[in-house]
C-alpha positions as CSV (number, residue, x, y, z in Angstrom):
1,M,174.7,166.0,211.4
2,R,174.6,167.9,214.7
3,I,171.8,170.2,213.5
4,L,169.4,167.1,213.2
5,K,170.3,166.1,216.8
6,A,169.5,169.7,217.9
7,L,166.1,169.7,216.1
8,S,165.3,166.3,217.6
9,A,166.0,167.7,221.1
10,L,163.8,170.8,220.5
11,L,160.9,168.6,219.4
12,T,160.9,166.5,222.6
13,Y,158.7,167.1,225.6
14,P,159.9,170.1,227.6
15,S,161.9,169.0,230.6
16,E,164.5,170.5,233.0
17,A,167.2,168.7,231.0
18,L,166.0,170.3,227.8
19,L,165.9,173.8,229.4
20,E,169.5,173.3,230.6
21,A,170.6,172.3,227.1
22,L,168.9,175.2,225.3
23,P,171.9,177.6,225.4
24,E,174.1,174.9,223.8
25,I,171.3,174.2,221.2
26,G,171.0,177.9,220.5
27,G,174.7,178.2,219.9
28,L,174.7,175.2,217.6
29,V,171.8,176.8,215.6
30,E,173.6,180.1,215.3
31,R,176.8,178.4,214.0
32,D,175.0,176.1,211.6
33,T,176.0,176.6,207.9
34,L,173.3,174.3,206.3
35,L,170.3,176.4,207.2
36,G,169.5,179.9,205.9
37,K,169.3,183.0,208.0
38,A,165.5,182.9,208.2
39,D,165.4,179.3,209.3
40,R,168.0,180.0,212.0
41,A,166.2,183.0,213.2
42,A,162.9,181.1,213.6
43,L,164.6,178.3,215.5
44,L,166.3,180.8,217.8
45,A,162.9,182.3,218.4
46,L,161.6,178.9,219.5
47,V,164.6,178.5,221.8
48,A,163.8,181.9,223.3
49,H,160.2,180.9,223.7
50,L,161.1,177.7,225.6
51,Q,163.6,179.6,227.8
52,G,161.2,182.5,228.6
53,G,158.2,180.7,230.0
54,D,157.2,178.5,232.9
55,L,158.2,174.9,232.4
56,F,154.7,173.6,233.4
57,D,153.1,176.0,230.9
58,R,155.4,174.8,228.2
59,Q,154.7,171.1,229.0
60,E,150.9,171.7,228.9
61,A,151.1,173.5,225.6
62,Y,153.2,170.7,224.1
63,G,150.7,168.1,225.3
64,L,147.8,170.0,223.8
65,L,149.6,170.4,220.6
66,F,151.2,167.1,219.8
67,D,149.6,164.5,222.2
68,R,145.9,165.4,222.1
69,T,145.5,166.4,218.4
70,R,145.9,163.4,216.0
71,S,146.5,165.7,213.1
72,L,149.7,166.9,214.8
73,S,150.9,163.6,216.1
74,L,154.7,163.2,216.1
75,H,154.4,159.6,215.1
76,L,155.0,159.4,211.4
77,F,152.9,156.2,210.8
78,E,149.9,157.8,212.5
79,H,149.6,160.0,209.4
80,V,150.0,157.0,207.0
81,H,148.4,153.9,208.6
82,G,146.3,155.2,211.5
83,E,145.4,152.2,213.6
84,S,145.4,149.7,210.7
85,R,147.4,146.4,210.8
86,D,149.9,147.8,208.4
87,R,151.3,150.0,211.2
88,G,152.6,147.0,213.2
89,Q,154.7,145.6,210.4
90,A,155.9,149.1,209.5
91,M,157.2,149.4,213.1
92,V,159.0,146.1,212.8
93,D,160.7,147.2,209.5
94,L,161.7,150.6,210.9
95,I,163.3,148.9,214.0
96,R,165.2,146.7,211.5
97,V,166.5,149.9,209.8
98,Y,167.8,151.2,213.1
99,E,169.4,147.9,214.0
100,E,171.1,147.6,210.6
101,G,172.4,151.1,211.1
102,G,173.9,150.2,214.4
103,Y,171.5,152.5,216.3
104,T,170.0,151.5,219.6
105,P,167.3,153.9,220.8
106,T,167.7,155.0,224.4
107,T,164.0,155.9,224.8
108,E,160.9,153.8,225.1
109,E,159.1,155.8,222.4
110,L,157.8,154.0,219.3
111,P,160.3,153.9,216.4
112,D,158.2,156.2,214.2
113,F,158.4,159.0,216.8
114,L,159.8,161.9,214.8
115,P,162.4,163.1,217.3
116,L,163.7,159.5,217.4
117,F,163.8,159.3,213.6
118,L,165.7,162.5,213.5
119,E,168.2,161.3,216.1
120,Y,168.8,158.2,214.0
121,A,169.2,160.3,210.9
122,S,171.8,162.5,212.8
123,T,174.0,159.4,213.1
124,R,174.2,158.8,209.4
125,D,176.5,160.5,206.8
126,P,175.0,163.7,205.5
127,K,173.8,162.3,202.1
128,E,172.0,159.4,203.7
129,A,170.6,161.5,206.5
130,L,169.1,164.0,204.1
131,D,167.8,161.3,201.8
132,L,166.0,159.7,204.8
133,L,164.7,163.1,205.9
134,G,163.2,163.7,202.5
135,Q,161.1,160.6,202.3
136,P,158.3,161.7,204.7
137,A,158.4,165.3,203.2
138,H,154.6,165.2,202.7
139,V,154.0,164.5,206.4
140,I,156.5,167.1,207.5
141,T,155.0,169.7,205.1
142,A,151.4,169.0,206.4
143,L,152.6,169.3,210.0
144,A,154.3,172.6,209.2
145,E,151.2,174.0,207.7
146,R,149.0,172.9,210.6
147,L,151.4,174.5,213.1
148,A,151.5,177.7,211.0
149,K,147.7,177.8,211.3
150,R,148.1,177.8,215.0
151,S,150.9,180.4,215.0
152,S,153.1,177.9,216.9
153,P,156.8,178.5,217.2
154,Y,157.3,174.8,216.7
155,E,156.7,175.4,213.0
156,A,160.3,176.5,212.7
157,I,161.5,172.9,213.2
158,F,159.5,171.5,210.4
159,R,160.4,174.4,208.0
160,A,164.1,173.8,208.9
161,L,163.7,170.0,208.1
162,L,162.2,170.8,204.7
163,S,165.0,173.3,204.0
164,L,167.6,170.7,204.8
165,A,166.0,167.9,202.9
166,K,165.4,169.9,199.7
167,A,162.8,167.4,198.8
168,K,159.6,168.1,197.0
169,P,156.6,166.4,198.7
170,D,154.5,164.1,196.6
171,A,151.6,166.2,195.5
172,A,148.9,163.5,195.8
173,A,150.1,162.4,199.2
174,L,150.2,166.0,200.5
175,A,146.7,166.7,199.1
176,A,145.3,163.7,200.9
177,L,146.8,164.9,204.2
178,R,145.5,168.4,203.7
179,A,142.0,166.9,203.2
180,E,142.0,165.3,206.6
181,P,140.3,166.8,209.6
182,D,142.5,169.1,211.7
183,P,140.5,169.7,214.9
184,E,141.5,172.0,217.7
185,P,142.4,170.4,221.1
186,D,139.2,171.8,222.7
187,D,136.9,170.4,220.0
188,L,136.2,167.2,221.9
189,E,133.6,165.8,219.5
190,A,135.9,166.2,216.5
191,L,138.8,164.7,218.5
192,D,136.8,161.6,219.4
193,A,135.9,161.1,215.8
194,A,139.5,161.5,214.7
195,W,140.8,159.0,217.2
196,E,138.1,156.3,216.5
197,E,139.7,153.0,216.0
198,E,139.4,151.0,212.8
199,E,138.1,147.5,212.9
200,V,140.8,144.8,212.7
201,R,139.8,142.1,210.3
202,F,140.8,138.4,210.3
203,G,140.3,135.7,207.8
204,P,140.8,135.4,204.0
205,G,142.4,138.5,202.6
206,A,143.2,140.0,206.0
207,G,146.9,139.4,205.6
208,D,147.2,141.3,202.4
209,A,148.0,144.5,204.1
210,C,150.7,143.0,206.3
211,G,153.2,142.0,203.7
212,K,156.9,143.0,204.2
213,D,157.8,145.9,202.1
214,S,160.3,148.8,201.9
215,L,160.3,151.6,204.5
216,G,158.9,153.8,201.7
217,A,155.8,151.6,201.6
218,K,155.5,152.2,205.3
219,L,155.5,155.9,204.7
220,R,153.2,155.7,201.7
221,Q,151.6,158.9,200.9
222,A,148.6,158.7,203.2
223,N,146.3,157.9,200.3
224,R,144.6,155.5,202.6
225,P,142.4,157.5,205.0
226,A,143.1,157.3,208.7
227,P,140.4,155.6,210.8
228,G,137.3,157.7,211.2
229,M,138.2,160.0,208.3
230,E,136.5,160.2,204.9
231,P,138.6,159.1,201.9
232,A,140.2,161.9,200.2
233,G,139.7,160.3,196.8
234,L,143.4,160.8,195.9
235,A,146.0,158.3,195.3
236,G,149.7,158.7,194.5
237,P,152.7,156.5,193.9
238,R,154.5,154.9,196.7
239,T,157.7,156.4,198.0
240,T,160.9,154.4,197.7
241,I,163.2,154.8,200.7
242,Q,166.7,153.4,200.4
243,H,169.0,152.5,203.3
244,S,172.7,151.9,202.9
245,G,172.4,151.7,199.2
246,S,169.8,148.9,199.0
247,R,166.0,148.7,199.2
248,L,164.5,147.4,202.4
């Protein structure tokens, strides 16, 4: 699915290479038949936004938005596991998914980096790609809402992903994410609290959280609060993600 490849590119750190590719990306968006008119228009507005400004300004804005604010992290497991030990095993299992799909990332980014996840999905057949895309729908929805609050043109990417997936996010999982702090990048005290690391425990019972499970369990609905955040008091069922017709 070429549109997923285009969305992946738009969500990466602005670079000279990305700017050079924007006319091609814009043309692909204009010709796409899977997205509605409103989604295409919003994406083209993002393309124009990236084309129309100074590269360094775009890079600074991107960093403030996605790199400094934990609530807008583009690493999917950040919104599920935080810094807990579960996250390491989740990474291993996701890498296995990529390997079984014959996909070798060409970036040094962690496997749960959303642009990388989208690039992998773009290599699958449409049905499998959209099924994969729908599994973290609660995370994508929360990110879209947080970007809308900031009037960010990047919201268009997340709305387009939800339109493509046609998946209804788990209500309990989404409620838990909505209950988490969403500080602004200049609120240093709140940012420090949000990035506080969780204690890593060893000994009896410590390995319970590290068992091998499906990718759906790695994207489980954020009913476990991220480090430094108050529990939302909500719990929901685990998501089941399938790959190539069998559970991971």
